[in-house]
C-alpha positions as CSV (number, residue, x, y, z in Angstrom):
1,M,9.8,0.9,0.7
2,K,8.4,3.4,-1.7
3,P,5.1,5.0,-0.7
4,R,1.8,3.5,-1.9
5,R,-0.6,6.2,-0.8
6,S,-2.6,5.8,-4.0
7,V,-2.6,2.5,-5.9
8,L,-4.5,2.9,-9.2
9,A,-6.3,-0.1,-10.7
10,C,-6.2,-0.5,-14.5
11,P,-8.0,-3.4,-16.3
12,G,-5.5,-5.3,-18.5
13,S,-8.1,-5.5,-21.2
14,N,-8.2,-1.7,-21.5
15,E,-5.2,-0.4,-23.3
16,K,-6.4,3.2,-23.2
17,M,-6.6,3.2,-19.4
18,M,-3.2,1.7,-19.1
19,Q,-1.7,4.4,-21.3
20,K,-3.4,7.1,-19.3
21,A,-2.1,5.6,-16.0
22,K,1.5,6.5,-17.0
23,T,0.6,10.2,-16.8
24,L,-1.2,10.2,-13.5
25,P,0.3,11.1,-10.1
26,A,-0.6,7.8,-8.4
27,D,2.2,6.3,-6.3
28,A,1.6,2.8,-7.8
29,V,-0.4,1.3,-10.6
30,F,-1.6,-2.3,-10.8
31,L,-2.5,-3.7,-14.1
32,D,-5.3,-6.2,-13.5
33,L,-5.7,-9.6,-15.0
34,E,-8.2,-10.8,-12.4
35,D,-11.7,-9.5,-11.6
36,A,-11.6,-6.6,-14.1
37,V,-11.0,-8.9,-17.1
38,A,-13.6,-11.2,-18.5
39,P,-12.6,-14.9,-18.9
40,V,-12.6,-14.7,-22.7
41,A,-10.3,-11.7,-22.6
42,K,-7.6,-13.1,-20.2
43,E,-5.2,-14.2,-22.9
44,Q,-5.2,-10.9,-24.8
45,A,-5.0,-9.0,-21.5
46,R,-1.7,-10.7,-20.7
47,A,-0.3,-9.4,-24.0
48,N,-1.7,-6.0,-23.3
49,V,-0.1,-5.8,-19.9
50,V,3.3,-6.9,-21.2
51,A,3.2,-4.3,-23.9
52,A,2.1,-1.6,-21.4
53,L,4.9,-2.4,-19.0
54,N,7.5,-2.3,-21.8
55,D,6.2,1.1,-23.1
56,S,8.2,4.2,-22.5
57,G,6.7,7.1,-20.6
58,W,6.4,5.6,-17.1
59,G,7.3,7.9,-14.3
60,L,8.2,7.0,-10.8
61,Q,5.1,4.8,-10.2
62,L,5.5,1.4,-8.8
63,R,4.3,-1.1,-11.5
64,T,2.5,-4.2,-10.3
65,V,0.3,-6.8,-11.9
66,R,-2.6,-8.6,-10.2
67,V,-2.8,-12.2,-11.5
68,N,-5.6,-14.6,-11.0
69,D,-5.7,-16.6,-7.8
70,W,-4.3,-20.1,-7.5
71,T,-7.7,-21.9,-7.7
72,T,-8.1,-20.8,-11.3
73,E,-6.6,-22.2,-14.5
74,W,-5.0,-18.8,-15.4
75,T,-2.5,-18.1,-12.6
76,Y,0.5,-20.0,-14.1
77,L,0.3,-18.4,-17.5
78,D,-0.4,-15.0,-16.0
79,V,2.8,-15.1,-14.0
80,T,5.0,-16.7,-16.6
81,S,3.8,-14.5,-19.5
82,V,4.3,-11.2,-17.6
83,V,7.7,-12.1,-16.1
84,A,9.0,-13.5,-19.3
85,G,7.8,-10.5,-21.3
86,A,8.4,-7.6,-18.9
87,G,9.9,-8.9,-15.7
88,A,12.7,-6.3,-15.6
89,R,10.0,-3.6,-15.5
90,L,7.8,-5.3,-12.9
91,D,8.0,-4.3,-9.2
92,A,5.6,-6.8,-7.7
93,I,2.8,-9.4,-8.3
94,V,-0.5,-8.9,-6.5
95,L,-1.8,-12.3,-5.5
96,P,-5.6,-12.3,-4.8
97,K,-7.7,-14.4,-2.5
98,V,-4.8,-15.8,-0.5
99,T,-6.1,-18.3,2.1
100,D,-2.8,-19.9,3.3
101,P,0.9,-19.3,3.2
102,G,1.5,-22.2,0.8
103,Q,0.0,-20.1,-2.0
104,V,2.6,-17.3,-1.3
105,R,5.4,-19.9,-1.2
106,A,4.2,-21.4,-4.5
107,L,4.4,-18.0,-6.2
108,D,7.8,-17.3,-4.6
109,L,9.2,-20.6,-6.1
110,L,7.8,-19.9,-9.5
111,L,9.2,-16.3,-9.5
112,T,12.6,-17.6,-8.5
113,Q,12.7,-20.1,-11.4
114,L,11.5,-17.4,-13.9
115,E,14.0,-14.9,-12.6
116,K,16.9,-17.4,-13.1
117,V,15.7,-18.4,-16.6
118,H,15.3,-14.8,-17.8
119,G,18.5,-13.4,-16.2
120,L,16.7,-11.2,-13.6
121,D,17.9,-10.5,-10.1
122,V,16.5,-13.3,-7.9
123,G,14.1,-11.9,-5.3
124,R,13.6,-8.5,-6.9
125,I,10.0,-9.0,-7.8
126,G,7.8,-8.5,-4.7
127,I,4.6,-10.2,-3.7
128,E,1.5,-8.4,-2.4
129,P,-1.0,-10.9,-0.8
130,Q,-4.6,-9.8,-0.9
131,I,-6.7,-10.7,2.1
132,E,-10.2,-11.4,0.8
133,N,-11.8,-14.0,3.0
134,A,-12.1,-15.3,6.6
135,R,-9.4,-18.0,6.1
136,G,-6.9,-15.5,4.9
137,L,-7.5,-13.2,7.8
138,R,-7.2,-16.1,10.4
139,D,-3.8,-17.1,8.9
140,I,-2.5,-13.7,8.2
141,D,0.7,-13.9,10.2
142,A,1.8,-17.0,8.4
143,I,0.9,-15.4,5.1
144,A,2.9,-12.3,5.9
145,T,6.0,-14.3,6.7
146,A,5.7,-16.9,4.0
147,S,8.3,-15.2,1.7
148,S,10.9,-12.5,2.0
149,R,9.3,-11.1,-1.2
150,V,6.1,-10.0,0.7
151,Q,6.0,-6.2,0.7
152,T,2.4,-5.4,1.6
153,L,-0.8,-6.8,2.9
154,V,-3.9,-5.6,0.9
155,F,-7.5,-5.7,2.0
156,G,-10.0,-6.9,-0.6
157,P,-13.3,-5.7,0.9
158,A,-15.9,-7.0,-1.7
159,D,-14.9,-10.7,-1.6
160,F,-14.2,-10.5,2.2
161,M,-17.7,-9.1,2.8
162,A,-19.2,-12.0,0.8
163,S,-17.0,-14.6,2.5
164,I,-18.4,-13.7,6.0
165,G,-22.0,-13.1,4.8
166,M,-22.1,-9.4,5.5
167,R,-25.5,-8.0,4.5
168,T,-24.7,-5.2,2.1
169,L,-24.2,-4.7,-1.6
170,V,-22.2,-1.5,-1.3
171,V,-18.4,-2.1,-0.9
172,G,-17.0,-0.2,2.0
173,Q,-20.2,1.1,3.4
174,Q,-21.5,0.2,6.8
175,P,-24.1,-2.6,6.5
176,E,-27.7,-1.5,7.3
177,G,-28.5,-2.2,10.9
178,Y,-24.9,-1.8,12.1
179,D,-25.5,1.6,13.7
180,T,-22.6,1.7,16.2
181,G,-18.9,1.8,15.5
182,D,-17.2,0.5,12.3
183,A,-18.1,-3.0,11.0
184,Y,-14.7,-3.3,9.4
185,H,-12.5,-2.2,12.3
186,H,-11.5,-5.7,13.5
187,V,-10.5,-6.7,9.9
188,L,-8.6,-3.5,9.2
189,M,-6.7,-3.6,12.6
190,T,-5.9,-7.3,12.2
191,I,-4.3,-6.6,8.8
192,L,-2.5,-3.5,10.1
193,L,-1.1,-5.2,13.1
194,A,0.2,-8.1,11.0
195,A,1.8,-5.7,8.6
196,R,3.5,-3.7,11.3
197,A,4.6,-6.8,13.2
198,H,6.4,-8.0,10.1
199,G,7.7,-4.7,8.6
200,L,5.2,-4.5,5.8
201,Q,2.9,-1.9,4.3
202,A,-0.8,-2.1,4.8
203,I,-3.0,-1.1,1.9
204,D,-6.8,-0.5,2.1
205,G,-9.1,-1.7,-0.7
206,P,-11.2,0.3,-3.1
207,Y,-14.1,2.6,-2.7
208,V,-16.3,1.7,-5.6
209,Q,-18.6,4.7,-5.8
210,I,-16.2,6.5,-8.1
211,R,-18.2,9.7,-8.4
212,D,-18.5,10.2,-4.7
213,V,-15.1,11.8,-4.0
214,D,-16.2,13.1,-0.6
215,G,-17.2,9.6,0.4
216,F,-13.8,8.4,-0.8
217,R,-12.1,11.0,1.3
218,R,-14.0,9.9,4.4
219,A,-13.2,6.3,3.8
220,A,-9.5,7.0,3.2
221,A,-9.3,9.3,6.3
222,R,-10.6,6.5,8.5
223,T,-7.9,4.0,7.4
224,A,-5.2,6.7,7.3
225,A,-6.1,7.6,10.9
226,L,-5.6,3.9,11.9
227,G,-2.1,3.9,10.3
228,F,-2.6,2.4,6.9
229,D,-0.1,3.4,4.2
230,G,-2.5,3.8,1.2
231,K,-5.6,2.8,-0.6
232,W,-6.6,1.4,-4.0
233,V,-8.2,4.0,-6.3
234,L,-10.5,3.1,-9.2
235,H,-10.7,6.5,-10.9
236,P,-8.2,9.3,-11.5
237,A,-10.5,11.7,-9.5
238,Q,-9.6,9.6,-6.3
239,I,-5.8,9.9,-6.7
240,E,-5.4,13.4,-5.2
241,A,-7.7,12.6,-2.3
242,A,-5.7,9.4,-1.5
243,N,-2.3,11.2,-1.7
244,E,-3.6,13.8,0.6
245,A,-5.2,11.4,3.1
246,F,-2.1,9.3,3.5
247,S,0.3,12.1,3.7
248,P,0.9,14.0,7.0
249,R,-0.6,17.4,7.4
250,Q,2.0,20.1,6.9
251,T,1.8,21.2,10.5
252,D,2.2,17.7,11.8
253,Y,5.2,17.0,9.5
254,D,6.9,20.2,10.6
255,R,6.3,19.4,14.2
256,A,7.6,15.9,13.8
257,E,10.8,17.0,12.3
258,L,11.2,19.7,15.0
259,I,10.7,17.1,17.7
260,L,13.3,14.8,16.2
261,E,15.9,17.6,15.9
262,A,15.2,19.0,19.3
263,Y,15.4,15.6,21.0
264,A,18.6,14.7,19.1
265,F,20.2,17.8,20.3
266,H,19.0,17.8,24.0
267,S,19.9,14.1,24.4
268,S,23.4,14.6,23.1
269,R,26.4,15.7,25.2
270,A,26.4,19.1,23.6
271,G,22.7,19.6,24.6
272,G,23.1,18.4,28.1
273,A,22.3,14.6,27.7
274,H,18.7,15.1,28.8
275,G,16.3,12.2,28.5
276,A,13.3,14.5,28.6
277,V,13.0,18.1,27.8
278,V,10.3,20.7,27.3
279,L,9.7,21.8,23.6
280,G,7.3,24.7,23.6
281,D,4.5,23.6,25.9
282,E,5.1,19.9,25.5
283,M,7.4,17.4,27.3
284,I,9.3,15.3,24.8
285,D,11.3,12.1,25.4
286,E,12.3,8.9,23.5
287,A,8.6,7.9,23.1
288,S,7.9,11.3,21.6
289,A,10.7,10.8,19.1
290,T,9.5,7.4,18.2
291,M,6.0,8.8,17.3
292,A,7.5,11.7,15.5
293,R,9.7,9.5,13.4
294,V,6.7,7.7,12.0
295,I,5.2,11.0,10.8
296,A,8.5,12.4,9.6
297,E,9.3,9.3,7.5
298,K,5.9,9.4,5.9
299,G,6.3,13.0,5.0
300,R,9.8,12.5,3.6
301,A,8.5,9.6,1.5
302,A,5.7,11.8,0.2
303,G,8.3,14.4,-0.8
304,M,7.1,17.0,1.6
305,T,9.3,20.1,2.4
306,R,9.4,21.4,6.0
307,T,8.8,25.0,6.8
308,T,10.4,25.2,10.2
309,R,13.9,24.5,11.6
310,F,15.2,23.8,15.1
311,T,17.7,26.3,16.5
312,P,19.9,25.0,19.4
313,P,19.6,27.4,22.4
314,Q,23.2,28.6,22.3
315,H,22.8,29.7,18.7
316,R,19.7,31.7,19.2
317,K,20.0,35.5,18.9
318,R,19.7,37.4,22.1
């Protein structure tokens, strides 16, 4: 799948922000019909989102829309309006507050009917379930496998914190009194493990203190270190920090590509069919190649260019 290092949030009621989003270097943009839009503005926001998706000027960003959750009266019209009006330009639907797999299946069925009615390729529009409460986390494997359309699992920290009664009003910060470790580690690892077990991307939620870019960098670095693929951003100033945090360091990317080339050569007949070999000061084997492949694929997806090359021993100058 395409990278989602930075996923920029844009309220569907703010036409200016949606226009600006087209010019920004975020990997993905989600046009929001849920929390960022007041109830009285929902209907107009749908029309704004359809117009924005149909506008020219979009780059390579993935274009998604967050609809309202199934417990509201808005979900059906959110989905039908957006797919009917701009389905060919829509990559995925973000479904918030998912508590059980039936909600994902319901969206899948509705999307299938709409794609057939409007002449779209069936199954092309993806689904991104957002895990925002204890029930959703406990049923995460069933949610992840509820539809072949599921592409990512997204953490929604604010609603999740409220759902478990966490004592803090600052999204993403450690609650006062929790002075050892990370209060979110179990939640994040549960989401990450489910995503990896089922071949999905794992996306961290937002850091709401938009002027604290250093704080955003620290938060992004923590989830990137775990293995998450990206993070929601609420302000253009956070985009560069997210893209950097969820891309490999240049030295790591170069090393990963070098390991893959060296192992491919040395494990071949031409290279002696070795299962393990010394590269520099490091012993590498199949496990090393597996780890390197993860870093290399992330670097390639981010468009990185390597600065070193592997030269087989027999081709080295004497």
